C-alpha positions, -999 to +999 in steps of 0.1 A: +430+372-644+410+358-612+396+322-620+360+320-615+349+288-594+317+267-592+313+269-552+294+235-543+270+261-517+239+260-514+210+272-490+241+277-465+247+237-467+270+221-488+242+190-500+267+167-516+282+160-487+263+135-471+270+143-436+275+187-444+263+204-417+236+231-425+252+267-417+217+282-420+207+305-389+237+298-376+249+334-382+287+319-404+279+326-437+294+297-464+328+309-474+337+301-513+364+286-525+397+298-532+434+297-542+462+296-514+494+313-527+506+278-537+477+279-570+452+252-550+421+256-554+403+249-515+368+242-510+357+232-544+350+196-527+372+180-554+398+178-544+424+180-574+437+210-581+465+210-612+494+226-588+481+202-553+513+184-534+484+156-534+488+150-575+521+147-574+526+128-540+553+096-533+571+085-497+595+118-507+569+140-498+569+156-463+535+162-447+545+192-441+543+207-471+499+209-465+499+223-434+481+255-424+452+280-421+464+282-458+450+250-469+419+247-442+388+259-460+362+286-431+333+261-437+336+234-459+362+211-443+355+176-432+360+186-390+329+206-397+309+168-394+323+155-366+299+156-338+313+179-311+316+211-343+275+194-358+268+200-317+283+247-319+269+246-347+232+238-329+242+255-297+239+287-326+215+283-340+189+276-310+186+311-301+163+321-330+135+289-330+109+295-337+079+299-309+107+320-286+103+350-266+128+368-253+113+373-223+092+349-217+090+310-210+064+301-237+070+259-227+072+270-188+049+243-173+036+224-204+054+193-194 
């Protein structure tokens, strides 16, 4: 039986995160939270899954237990808040700007 999770996504963004980027108009679809092979919920923004190593961390815990793609959410990851990744999103969005024509430069000569 699959557990139903509440998604933090609203209108292709995550408004609960102060600097969360908007994926709207980029062609990138926000992904819902998922449960990885260790039974840990990834991408719910709560970071408090009962099976998470974070809940049982000690000096003896090897950080590599949380390494790999199964621990990273494709769209709900703090890495999207970096300037470099936000710039990538803006470049994807730039082709969808209003008042653009595919074969005419409507801004020519206006400066």
